[in-house]
VMD Tcl script that builds the backbone (N, CA, C; Angstrom):
set m [mol new atoms 312]
animate dup $m
set s [atomselect $m all]
$s set {name element resname resid chain x y z} {
  {N N MET 1 A 0.937 -1.214 0.096}
  {CA C MET 1 A 0.025 -0.253 0.321}
  {C C MET 1 A 0.659 1.490 0.099}
  {N N TRP 2 A 1.970 1.338 1.043}
  {CA C TRP 2 A 2.733 2.358 0.810}
  {C C TRP 2 A 3.192 3.008 -0.602}
  {N N ILE 3 A 4.484 1.478 -1.239}
  {CA C ILE 3 A 4.693 2.072 -2.290}
  {C C ILE 3 A 3.559 3.029 -3.482}
  {N N SER 4 A 2.313 1.929 -3.248}
  {CA C SER 4 A 1.281 2.120 -4.538}
  {C C SER 4 A 1.166 3.805 -3.934}
  {N N SER 5 A 1.149 4.226 -2.983}
  {CA C SER 5 A 0.865 5.907 -2.740}
  {C C SER 5 A 1.841 6.364 -2.704}
  {N N SER 6 A 2.911 6.186 -2.904}
  {CA C SER 6 A 4.587 6.844 -2.663}
  {C C SER 6 A 4.506 8.113 -4.483}
  {N N ALA 7 A 4.077 7.683 -5.132}
  {CA C ALA 7 A 4.071 8.116 -6.420}
  {C C ALA 7 A 3.570 9.367 -6.597}
  {N N PHE 8 A 2.234 9.312 -5.492}
  {CA C PHE 8 A 1.228 10.506 -5.459}
  {C C PHE 8 A 1.481 11.564 -4.157}
  {N N GLU 9 A 3.123 11.460 -3.440}
  {CA C GLU 9 A 3.652 12.099 -2.541}
  {C C GLU 9 A 3.111 13.130 -2.805}
  {N N LYS 10 A 3.524 14.039 -3.899}
  {CA C LYS 10 A 3.048 15.637 -3.972}
  {C C LYS 10 A 1.746 15.735 -3.738}
  {N N VAL 11 A 0.972 15.105 -4.177}
  {CA C VAL 11 A -0.618 15.486 -4.067}
  {C C VAL 11 A -0.826 15.174 -2.546}
  {N N LEU 12 A -0.336 14.025 -1.731}
  {CA C LEU 12 A -0.821 14.222 -0.273}
  {C C LEU 12 A -0.345 14.944 0.727}
  {N N ASP 13 A 0.860 15.633 -0.171}
  {CA C ASP 13 A 1.681 16.845 0.699}
  {C C ASP 13 A 0.807 17.908 1.078}
  {N N CYS 14 A -0.405 18.293 1.223}
  {CA C CYS 14 A -0.995 19.528 1.647}
  {C C CYS 14 A -0.619 20.544 2.079}
  {N N SER 15 A -0.328 22.073 1.598}
  {CA C SER 15 A 0.657 22.924 2.225}
  {C C SER 15 A -0.732 23.571 3.274}
  {N N HIS 16 A -2.116 23.553 2.870}
  {CA C HIS 16 A -2.963 24.506 2.939}
  {C C HIS 16 A -4.646 22.979 3.348}
  {N N CYS 17 A -5.662 23.895 4.083}
  {CA C CYS 17 A -6.344 22.717 4.516}
  {C C CYS 17 A -7.191 23.245 4.139}
  {N N LEU 18 A -8.198 22.339 3.589}
  {CA C LEU 18 A -9.500 22.962 2.704}
  {C C LEU 18 A -10.643 22.914 3.490}
  {N N SER 19 A -11.749 23.800 3.227}
  {CA C SER 19 A -12.652 24.038 3.842}
  {C C SER 19 A -13.941 22.942 3.257}
  {N N PRO 20 A -14.334 22.232 3.988}
  {CA C PRO 20 A -15.822 21.116 3.494}
  {C C PRO 20 A -16.701 22.017 2.928}
  {N N VAL 21 A -17.454 22.929 3.586}
  {CA C VAL 21 A -17.947 24.026 2.476}
  {C C VAL 21 A -17.656 24.619 1.446}
  {N N THR 22 A -16.083 25.156 1.477}
  {CA C THR 22 A -15.857 26.080 0.327}
  {C C THR 22 A -15.794 24.962 -0.753}
  {N N PHE 23 A -15.058 24.073 -0.455}
  {CA C PHE 23 A -14.750 22.542 -1.083}
  {C C PHE 23 A -15.955 21.962 -2.059}
  {N N GLY 24 A -16.744 21.669 -0.827}
  {CA C GLY 24 A -17.918 21.210 -1.636}
  {C C GLY 24 A -18.243 22.365 -2.547}
  {N N LYS 25 A -19.121 22.968 -2.399}
  {CA C LYS 25 A -19.574 24.530 -3.038}
  {C C LYS 25 A -18.696 24.454 -4.353}
  {N N ARG 26 A -17.539 24.365 -4.167}
  {CA C ARG 26 A -16.756 24.381 -5.913}
  {C C ARG 26 A -16.891 23.143 -6.625}
  {N N LEU 27 A -16.666 22.335 -5.705}
  {CA C LEU 27 A -16.756 20.616 -6.138}
  {C C LEU 27 A -18.109 20.171 -7.151}
  {N N GLU 28 A -19.102 20.470 -6.151}
  {CA C GLU 28 A -20.302 19.761 -6.489}
  {C C GLU 28 A -21.026 20.893 -5.740}
  {N N PRO 29 A -21.338 22.191 -6.742}
  {CA C PRO 29 A -22.568 23.336 -6.193}
  {C C PRO 29 A -24.057 23.125 -5.955}
  {N N SER 30 A -24.523 22.144 -6.975}
  {CA C SER 30 A -26.030 21.831 -6.754}
  {C C SER 30 A -26.422 20.641 -5.495}
  {N N GLY 31 A -25.054 20.650 -4.916}
  {CA C GLY 31 A -25.366 19.577 -3.513}
  {C C GLY 31 A -26.373 18.429 -3.859}
  {N N GLU 32 A -26.366 17.648 -5.037}
  {CA C GLU 32 A -27.105 16.170 -5.189}
  {C C GLU 32 A -26.134 15.365 -4.550}
  {N N PHE 33 A -24.982 15.484 -4.565}
  {CA C PHE 33 A -24.094 14.547 -3.833}
  {C C PHE 33 A -24.695 14.129 -2.339}
  {N N VAL 34 A -24.671 15.449 -1.516}
  {CA C VAL 34 A -25.221 15.269 -0.132}
  {C C VAL 34 A -26.672 14.930 -0.265}
  {N N ARG 35 A -27.047 15.060 -0.855}
  {CA C ARG 35 A -28.853 14.791 -1.103}
  {C C ARG 35 A -28.906 13.246 -1.276}
  {N N ARG 36 A -28.089 12.890 -1.984}
  {CA C ARG 36 A -28.024 11.488 -2.238}
  {C C ARG 36 A -27.671 10.372 -1.096}
  {N N TYR 37 A -26.488 10.883 -0.822}
  {CA C TYR 37 A -26.020 9.981 0.301}
  {C C TYR 37 A -25.890 10.584 1.837}
  {N N VAL 38 A -26.567 11.723 2.218}
  {CA C VAL 38 A -27.457 11.797 3.774}
  {C C VAL 38 A -28.943 12.437 3.207}
  {N N PRO 39 A -29.613 11.309 3.501}
  {CA C PRO 39 A -30.961 11.700 3.253}
  {C C PRO 39 A -31.760 12.579 4.037}
  {N N GLU 40 A -30.864 12.562 5.423}
  {CA C GLU 40 A -31.692 13.326 6.032}
  {C C GLU 40 A -31.882 14.939 5.871}
  {N N LEU 41 A -30.682 15.435 4.704}
  {CA C LEU 41 A -30.435 16.404 4.281}
  {C C LEU 41 A -31.226 17.033 3.083}
  {N N GLN 42 A -31.658 15.946 2.036}
  {CA C GLN 42 A -32.411 15.777 0.975}
  {C C GLN 42 A -33.050 16.907 0.216}
  {N N ASN 43 A -34.368 17.527 1.805}
  {CA C ASN 43 A -35.018 18.795 1.295}
  {C C ASN 43 A -34.662 19.892 1.571}
  {N N PHE 44 A -33.091 19.977 2.046}
  {CA C PHE 44 A -32.311 21.107 2.444}
  {C C PHE 44 A -32.113 21.863 1.409}
  {N N PRO 45 A -32.103 23.609 1.056}
  {CA C PRO 45 A -32.290 24.332 0.077}
  {C C PRO 45 A -31.121 24.350 -0.395}
  {N N THR 46 A -30.619 24.458 -1.648}
  {CA C THR 46 A -28.902 24.426 -2.031}
  {C C THR 46 A -28.466 25.340 -1.102}
  {N N GLU 47 A -28.715 26.532 -1.188}
  {CA C GLU 47 A -28.293 27.503 0.249}
  {C C GLU 47 A -27.477 26.774 1.150}
  {N N TRP 48 A -27.919 26.011 1.824}
  {CA C TRP 48 A -27.635 25.703 2.876}
  {C C TRP 48 A -27.300 24.376 3.188}
  {N N ILE 49 A -27.006 23.487 2.206}
  {CA C ILE 49 A -26.705 22.126 1.897}
  {C C ILE 49 A -25.161 21.818 2.411}
  {N N TYR 50 A -24.427 22.661 2.329}
  {CA C TYR 50 A -23.160 22.392 3.004}
  {C C TYR 50 A -22.928 23.103 3.919}
  {N N GLN 51 A -24.077 23.796 4.801}
  {CA C GLN 51 A -23.760 24.251 6.514}
  {C C GLN 51 A -24.921 24.414 6.801}
  {N N PRO 52 A -25.923 23.168 6.866}
  {CA C PRO 52 A -27.346 22.991 7.350}
  {C C PRO 52 A -27.048 23.594 9.087}
  {N N TRP 53 A -26.101 23.674 9.458}
  {CA C TRP 53 A -26.381 24.069 11.031}
  {C C TRP 53 A -26.379 25.751 11.274}
  {N N GLN 54 A -26.053 26.364 9.846}
  {CA C GLN 54 A -26.402 28.012 9.785}
  {C C GLN 54 A -27.671 28.058 9.276}
  {N N ALA 55 A -28.636 27.609 8.929}
  {CA C ALA 55 A -30.132 27.509 8.090}
  {C C ALA 55 A -30.672 27.808 9.524}
  {N N PRO 56 A -31.286 29.305 9.516}
  {CA C PRO 56 A -32.223 29.465 9.733}
  {C C PRO 56 A -33.354 28.239 10.801}
  {N N GLU 57 A -33.989 28.233 12.352}
  {CA C GLU 57 A -34.417 27.385 12.427}
  {C C GLU 57 A -35.631 27.425 11.280}
  {N N SER 58 A -36.733 28.195 10.284}
  {CA C SER 58 A -37.879 28.031 9.806}
  {C C SER 58 A -37.205 27.276 9.086}
  {N N VAL 59 A -36.080 27.688 8.171}
  {CA C VAL 59 A -35.483 26.141 7.268}
  {C C VAL 59 A -35.283 24.749 7.254}
  {N N GLN 60 A -35.011 24.701 8.449}
  {CA C GLN 60 A -34.404 23.585 9.093}
  {C C GLN 60 A -36.043 22.591 9.212}
  {N N GLU 61 A -36.590 23.423 9.835}
  {CA C GLU 61 A -38.303 22.872 10.467}
  {C C GLU 61 A -38.709 22.738 8.929}
  {N N LYS 62 A -38.805 23.304 8.055}
  {CA C LYS 62 A -39.590 23.315 7.062}
  {C C LYS 62 A -38.907 22.297 5.816}
  {N N SER 63 A -37.821 21.818 5.655}
  {CA C SER 63 A -36.897 21.011 5.419}
  {C C SER 63 A -36.560 19.638 6.131}
  {N N GLY 64 A -37.686 19.689 6.934}
  {CA C GLY 64 A -37.912 18.421 7.877}
  {C C GLY 64 A -36.903 17.913 8.743}
  {N N CYS 65 A -35.505 18.593 9.266}
  {CA C CYS 65 A -34.433 18.237 9.272}
  {C C CYS 65 A -33.833 19.309 10.466}
  {N N VAL 66 A -34.199 19.231 11.827}
  {CA C VAL 66 A -33.679 20.218 12.968}
  {C C VAL 66 A -32.509 20.058 13.077}
  {N N ILE 67 A -31.426 20.419 12.775}
  {CA C ILE 67 A -29.790 20.395 12.993}
  {C C ILE 67 A -29.685 20.227 14.740}
  {N N GLY 68 A -29.117 19.149 15.402}
  {CA C GLY 68 A -29.348 18.474 16.861}
  {C C GLY 68 A -30.023 17.962 17.307}
  {N N LYS 69 A -31.438 17.808 16.715}
  {CA C LYS 69 A -32.340 16.740 16.794}
  {C C LYS 69 A -32.788 15.453 15.651}
  {N N ASP 70 A -32.446 16.152 14.830}
  {CA C ASP 70 A -32.398 15.239 13.230}
  {C C ASP 70 A -31.127 14.997 12.989}
  {N N TYR 71 A -30.242 15.366 13.101}
  {CA C TYR 71 A -28.996 15.468 12.019}
  {C C TYR 71 A -27.859 16.103 13.243}
  {N N PRO 72 A -27.016 15.262 13.582}
  {CA C PRO 72 A -26.283 15.557 14.922}
  {C C PRO 72 A -25.262 17.292 14.396}
  {N N LEU 73 A -25.302 18.065 15.088}
  {CA C LEU 73 A -24.473 19.361 15.285}
  {C C LEU 73 A -22.781 19.018 14.315}
  {N N PRO 74 A -22.272 19.902 13.973}
  {CA C PRO 74 A -20.850 19.859 13.593}
  {C C PRO 74 A -20.020 19.180 14.863}
  {N N ILE 75 A -18.920 18.374 14.814}
  {CA C ILE 75 A -18.270 17.753 15.637}
  {C C ILE 75 A -16.488 18.338 15.896}
  {N N VAL 76 A -16.806 19.194 15.046}
  {CA C VAL 76 A -15.253 19.913 14.158}
  {C C VAL 76 A -15.611 21.230 14.132}
  {N N ASP 77 A -14.853 22.421 14.637}
  {CA C ASP 77 A -14.910 23.519 14.561}
  {C C ASP 77 A -13.701 23.806 13.525}
  {N N TYR 78 A -13.968 24.008 12.023}
  {CA C TYR 78 A -13.157 23.860 11.067}
  {C C TYR 78 A -11.985 24.768 11.103}
  {N N SER 79 A -12.490 26.228 11.409}
  {CA C SER 79 A -11.719 27.057 11.610}
  {C C SER 79 A -10.710 27.036 12.704}
  {N N GLN 80 A -11.155 26.231 13.754}
  {CA C GLN 80 A -9.760 26.253 14.954}
  {C C GLN 80 A -9.201 24.647 14.388}
  {N N ALA 81 A -9.710 23.993 14.184}
  {CA C ALA 81 A -8.971 22.844 13.382}
  {C C ALA 81 A -8.231 22.994 12.216}
  {N N SER 82 A -8.395 24.124 11.285}
  {CA C SER 82 A -6.851 24.222 10.296}
  {C C SER 82 A -6.137 25.018 10.763}
  {N N GLN 83 A -6.661 26.202 11.706}
  {CA C GLN 83 A -5.668 27.007 12.678}
  {C C GLN 83 A -4.767 25.459 13.164}
  {N N ARG 84 A -5.304 24.782 13.690}
  {CA C ARG 84 A -4.049 23.658 14.737}
  {C C ARG 84 A -3.646 23.090 13.917}
  {N N CYS 85 A -4.119 22.939 12.386}
  {CA C CYS 85 A -3.124 21.964 11.545}
  {C C CYS 85 A -2.125 22.737 11.327}
  {N N ARG 86 A -2.408 23.946 10.578}
  {CA C ARG 86 A -1.630 24.855 9.679}
  {C C ARG 86 A -0.452 24.955 11.279}
  {N N TYR 87 A -0.969 25.401 12.879}
  {CA C TYR 87 A 0.270 25.528 13.656}
  {C C TYR 87 A 0.924 24.435 13.816}
  {N N ASN 88 A 0.403 22.975 13.428}
  {CA C ASN 88 A 0.914 21.741 14.034}
  {C C ASN 88 A 2.154 21.240 12.999}
  {N N THR 89 A 1.708 21.770 11.929}
  {CA C THR 89 A 2.837 21.322 10.765}
  {C C THR 89 A 3.765 22.419 10.337}
  {N N GLY 90 A 4.033 23.376 10.897}
  {CA C GLY 90 A 4.615 24.730 11.046}
  {C C GLY 90 A 4.434 25.938 10.202}
  {N N MET 91 A 3.288 25.626 9.477}
  {CA C MET 91 A 3.171 27.264 8.993}
  {C C MET 91 A 2.447 28.296 9.581}
  {N N LYS 92 A 3.012 29.588 8.783}
  {CA C LYS 92 A 2.503 30.749 9.535}
  {C C LYS 92 A 1.073 31.119 9.731}
  {N N VAL 93 A 1.010 31.134 11.139}
  {CA C VAL 93 A -0.268 31.341 11.270}
  {C C VAL 93 A -1.123 32.234 12.811}
  {N N ASN 94 A -1.532 32.889 12.661}
  {CA C ASN 94 A -2.037 33.737 13.801}
  {C C ASN 94 A -1.772 32.421 15.151}
  {N N THR 95 A -1.698 32.956 16.456}
  {CA C THR 95 A -1.815 31.740 17.567}
  {C C THR 95 A -2.695 32.711 18.434}
  {N N SER 96 A -2.886 33.994 18.336}
  {CA C SER 96 A -3.653 34.248 19.447}
  {C C SER 96 A -5.139 33.208 19.647}
  {N N ASN 97 A -5.464 33.123 18.573}
  {CA C ASN 97 A -6.592 32.647 18.789}
  {C C ASN 97 A -7.348 30.744 18.750}
  {N N ILE 98 A -5.985 30.017 19.507}
  {CA C ILE 98 A -5.983 29.055 18.900}
  {C C ILE 98 A -5.515 28.039 20.381}
  {N N ARG 99 A -6.356 27.196 20.670}
  {CA C ARG 99 A -6.265 26.070 22.064}
  {C C ARG 99 A -5.857 25.096 21.275}
  {N N ILE 100 A -4.521 25.234 21.690}
  {CA C ILE 100 A -4.024 23.865 21.619}
  {C C ILE 100 A -3.801 23.181 23.040}
  {N N ARG 101 A -4.337 21.749 23.049}
  {CA C ARG 101 A -4.206 20.836 23.584}
  {C C ARG 101 A -3.409 20.590 24.233}
  {N N PRO 102 A -2.696 20.011 25.835}
  {CA C PRO 102 A -1.370 19.536 25.928}
  {C C PRO 102 A -1.072 18.112 25.908}
  {N N PRO 103 A 0.184 17.241 25.413}
  {CA C PRO 103 A -0.261 16.072 25.092}
  {C C PRO 103 A -0.481 14.918 25.872}
  {N N ALA 104 A -1.389 14.330 26.124}
  {CA C ALA 104 A -1.890 13.320 26.543}
  {C C ALA 104 A -0.694 12.234 27.760}
}
mol reanalyze $m
mol bondsrecalc $m
mol representation Tube
mol addrep $m
């Protein structure tokens, strides 16, 4: 397995963190992939399909999926996680608002 992936080493060496919201909107703006494989979100408007937790409660209720009740809240704060990733990989980053957990 290692040898088969070594040809793509440059591809795997990400020097930046991809936002799942921005990347999803850019890669598949209609949201059909999410609707197909995440049935709880199938009735969400395209505007909110990649960030349903930010949709107004009225939109969530109309879609039949209230985030935190019918579908889980996000488990990762992307902005914190991406800054932590940059910090841990030695990239330049503003460290004033990063919460780094001490090693276990």
